[in-house]
C-alpha positions as CSV (number, residue, x, y, z in Angstrom):
1,X,7.1,-41.8,-7.3
2,X,6.5,-38.4,-8.8
3,X,3.6,-37.8,-11.1
4,X,4.9,-36.6,-14.5
5,X,2.2,-35.4,-16.9
6,X,2.6,-36.4,-20.6
7,X,0.7,-35.8,-23.8
8,X,-1.9,-38.4,-22.8
9,X,-2.6,-36.8,-19.5
10,X,-6.1,-35.2,-19.3
11,X,-6.0,-31.3,-19.5
12,X,-7.8,-31.1,-16.1
13,X,-4.8,-33.0,-14.6
14,X,-2.4,-30.5,-16.1
15,X,-4.5,-27.6,-14.7
16,X,-4.6,-29.3,-11.2
17,X,-0.8,-29.6,-11.2
18,X,-0.4,-25.9,-12.3
19,X,-2.7,-24.7,-9.5
20,X,-1.0,-26.9,-6.9
21,X,2.3,-25.5,-8.0
22,X,1.0,-21.9,-7.7
23,X,-0.4,-22.6,-4.2
24,X,2.9,-24.1,-3.1
25,X,4.8,-21.0,-4.2
26,X,2.2,-18.5,-3.0
27,X,2.8,-16.0,-0.2
28,X,0.1,-15.6,2.5
29,X,-0.4,-12.1,4.0
30,X,-2.4,-12.0,7.2
31,X,-3.8,-8.5,7.9
32,X,-4.9,-8.0,11.5
33,X,-6.4,-5.0,13.3
34,X,-5.2,-4.3,16.8
35,X,-6.6,-0.8,16.7
36,X,-9.6,0.1,18.9
37,X,-11.5,1.2,15.8
38,X,-12.3,-0.1,12.4
39,X,-9.7,0.4,9.6
40,X,-10.3,-0.1,5.9
41,X,-7.1,-1.6,4.5
42,X,-6.3,-0.5,1.0
43,X,-4.3,-2.7,-1.4
44,X,-2.5,-1.8,-4.6
45,X,-0.6,-4.1,-6.9
46,X,2.3,-3.2,-9.2
47,X,3.2,-4.5,-12.7
48,X,-0.3,-5.6,-13.5
49,X,-0.1,-8.2,-10.7
50,X,-3.1,-9.8,-9.0
51,X,-5.3,-7.4,-7.0
52,X,-5.5,-8.6,-3.4
53,X,-8.6,-8.3,-1.3
54,X,-10.5,-6.6,-4.2
55,X,-8.5,-3.5,-3.5
56,X,-10.0,-2.7,-0.1
57,X,-12.4,-3.9,2.6
58,X,-13.4,-3.2,6.2
59,X,-11.5,-4.7,9.1
60,X,-13.1,-4.5,12.5
61,X,-11.1,-4.3,15.8
62,X,-9.7,-7.7,16.7
63,X,-10.3,-9.3,13.3
64,X,-8.0,-10.6,10.6
65,X,-8.1,-11.6,6.9
66,X,-5.7,-13.8,4.8
67,X,-4.8,-12.7,1.3
68,X,-2.8,-15.0,-1.1
69,X,-0.2,-13.5,-3.5
70,X,1.5,-15.4,-6.3
71,X,5.3,-15.6,-6.8
72,X,6.7,-12.3,-8.1
73,X,3.8,-10.2,-6.7
74,X,4.6,-6.6,-5.7
75,X,2.4,-4.0,-4.1
76,X,1.5,-2.1,-0.9
77,X,-1.0,-2.2,1.9
78,X,-2.2,0.7,4.1
79,X,-4.9,1.6,6.6
80,X,-7.7,4.0,5.9
81,X,-9.5,5.6,8.8
82,X,-12.8,7.5,9.4
83,X,-14.4,6.0,6.3
84,X,-18.0,6.2,5.2
85,X,-19.2,4.1,2.3
86,X,-22.7,3.6,0.9
87,X,-24.1,0.3,-0.3
88,X,-22.4,0.6,-3.7
89,X,-19.0,1.2,-2.0
90,X,-18.9,4.9,-2.9
91,X,-17.6,7.2,-0.1
92,X,-14.6,8.9,1.5
93,X,-12.1,8.4,4.3
94,X,-10.5,10.9,6.7
95,X,-7.0,9.4,6.1
96,X,-5.5,7.1,3.4
97,X,-8.4,7.8,1.0
98,X,-8.1,6.4,-2.5
99,X,-9.7,6.5,-5.9
100,X,-12.4,3.8,-6.3
101,X,-14.1,4.1,-3.0
102,X,-14.2,1.0,-0.8
103,X,-12.2,-1.0,-3.4
104,X,-9.1,1.1,-4.2
105,X,-8.0,1.6,-7.8
106,X,-5.1,3.9,-6.8
107,X,-2.6,4.7,-4.0
108,X,-3.7,6.0,-0.6
109,X,-3.7,9.8,-0.4
110,X,-0.8,11.0,1.9
111,X,-0.2,11.2,4.7
112,X,-0.4,7.5,5.0
113,X,1.8,4.7,6.5
114,X,2.7,2.1,3.9
115,X,3.8,-1.6,4.0
116,X,5.6,-2.3,0.7
117,X,6.5,-5.7,-0.7
118,X,8.2,-7.3,-3.7
119,X,7.8,-11.1,-3.4
120,X,10.6,-13.2,-4.8
121,X,10.6,-15.2,-8.0
122,X,13.1,-17.4,-9.8
123,X,14.6,-14.4,-11.5
124,X,15.8,-12.8,-8.2
125,X,16.7,-16.0,-6.3
126,X,13.3,-16.1,-4.6
127,X,14.2,-13.4,-2.2
128,X,11.4,-11.1,-0.8
129,X,12.0,-7.4,-0.2
130,X,9.7,-5.5,2.2
131,X,9.5,-2.3,4.3
132,X,7.3,-0.1,6.3
133,X,7.5,3.5,4.9
134,X,6.8,6.9,6.4
135,X,8.0,8.6,3.2
136,X,4.4,9.5,2.5
137,X,3.7,10.5,6.1
138,X,2.0,8.6,8.9
139,X,-1.6,7.9,9.9
140,X,-1.7,4.5,11.7
141,X,1.0,2.3,13.3
142,X,2.0,-0.8,11.3
143,X,4.1,-3.8,11.8
144,X,5.3,-6.5,9.5
145,X,6.6,-9.9,10.8
146,X,7.9,-12.7,8.6
147,X,6.9,-16.3,9.4
148,X,8.4,-19.5,8.2
149,X,11.1,-18.0,5.9
150,X,14.9,-18.2,5.8
151,X,17.4,-15.4,5.8
152,X,17.4,-12.2,7.8
153,X,13.6,-11.9,7.9
154,X,13.7,-8.8,10.1
155,X,10.8,-7.1,11.8
156,X,9.7,-3.9,10.0
157,X,7.4,-1.4,11.5
158,X,6.3,1.7,13.2
159,X,5.0,0.9,16.7
160,X,5.1,4.4,18.1
161,X,2.2,6.9,17.9
162,X,3.8,9.4,15.6
163,X,0.7,11.6,15.6
164,X,1.4,12.2,19.3
165,X,4.8,13.8,18.5
166,X,4.0,15.3,15.1
167,X,5.2,19.0,14.8
168,X,2.4,21.5,14.4
169,X,3.5,22.3,10.8
170,X,3.0,18.7,9.8
171,X,-0.3,17.9,11.6
172,X,-3.5,16.9,9.9
173,X,-6.6,17.3,12.1
174,X,-10.1,16.0,11.8
175,X,-13.3,18.0,12.3
176,X,-13.1,17.5,16.0
177,X,-9.6,19.0,16.1
178,X,-7.8,15.7,16.8
179,X,-4.5,14.9,15.1
180,X,-5.3,12.0,12.7
181,X,-2.1,12.0,10.5
182,X,1.3,13.5,10.2
183,X,2.5,14.8,6.8
184,X,6.0,14.3,5.4
185,X,8.1,17.4,5.1
186,X,7.9,16.9,1.3
187,X,4.1,17.1,1.4
188,X,4.1,20.0,3.7
189,X,6.8,22.2,2.1
190,X,7.3,20.7,-1.4
191,X,11.0,21.7,-1.8
192,X,13.8,19.7,-3.4
193,X,15.6,19.4,-0.1
194,X,12.7,17.6,1.5
195,X,11.4,15.7,-1.6
196,X,14.9,14.5,-2.8
197,X,14.4,16.0,-6.2
198,X,16.3,18.4,-8.4
199,X,19.7,19.1,-7.0
200,X,18.9,16.8,-4.1
201,X,17.9,13.7,-6.2
202,X,20.8,11.4,-5.2
203,X,21.7,9.6,-1.9
204,X,24.8,11.9,-1.8
205,X,22.8,15.1,-2.0
206,X,19.6,14.2,-0.1
207,X,20.3,13.8,3.6
208,X,18.0,13.3,6.6
209,X,16.3,16.4,7.8
210,X,15.1,17.6,11.2
211,X,11.6,16.4,10.2
212,X,12.6,13.0,8.9
213,X,14.7,12.4,12.0
214,X,11.5,12.9,14.1
215,X,10.0,9.9,12.2
216,X,13.2,7.9,12.5
217,X,13.5,8.4,16.2
218,X,9.9,7.3,16.7
219,X,10.2,4.4,14.3
220,X,13.8,3.2,13.8
221,X,13.0,0.3,11.5
222,X,10.7,2.3,9.1
223,X,11.7,4.4,6.1
224,X,11.9,8.0,7.2
225,X,12.9,9.6,3.8
226,X,13.5,8.6,0.2
227,X,17.1,7.3,0.7
228,X,16.7,5.7,4.1
229,X,17.5,2.2,2.6
230,X,20.3,0.9,4.9
231,X,18.3,0.5,8.0
232,X,14.8,0.1,6.5
233,X,14.8,-2.5,3.7
234,X,14.2,-6.1,4.9
235,X,14.8,-9.4,3.1
236,X,13.5,-12.9,3.5
237,X,12.9,-16.0,1.4
238,X,9.9,-18.3,1.3
239,X,8.0,-16.5,4.1
240,X,4.5,-15.6,4.8
241,X,3.8,-12.2,6.4
242,X,1.7,-10.9,9.3
243,X,0.8,-7.2,8.9
244,X,-0.6,-5.6,12.0
245,X,-2.4,-2.3,12.3
246,X,-1.7,-0.6,15.6
247,X,0.9,-3.1,16.8
248,X,1.9,-3.0,20.5
249,X,5.4,-4.4,20.0
250,X,7.7,-6.2,17.6
251,X,7.0,-9.7,19.0
């Protein structure tokens, strides 16, 4: 028999039911680091949604963390590399840096690989939308796998080492001369053709370019430019998600 609260039910009982309902509808993100080095995941929430993981934290090789998002949550995750923070959390990263130091208060500075999510709610039929995007460039491989959901629930990700095939004009190097990130053509050249702005601001007028096709060839299931929706946006309902940094495959 279902428990139905009424006007005589203690307030604590109402709160307990509310919390249990939220947990039942929550989405669990598991972030795992398969890289050979520490990454510092950054998180950013949209629409004043809950900030997950305090905005950022360290994730050692082989370790994982679980973050819980409420229904309707939207936001993004990315990896920062080469970070140095002091005891107060102040510091900088070689790639993916953000305002706020250890705990991000803004987006990762391009070039950076992004995992983007809009978690379903009653208003959209409880359908999740997610993708891995190279529109802001690439720094670390990422994979997203749905677990326990219904629908298409496709794998999204970029398993390839894009830094290894990055054209010279897009390369970002560290102090030792190693390629640590690959810029988007928009960031490198800042023209309407590459940024899908101005006369190129619609799907009909902004087409793939030589540079975006390098990204697409390396990572077929990732966004390679602004209007690369057809093969890059994934959907699922009622799923949890595993986000892997430096994945070795889609399984």
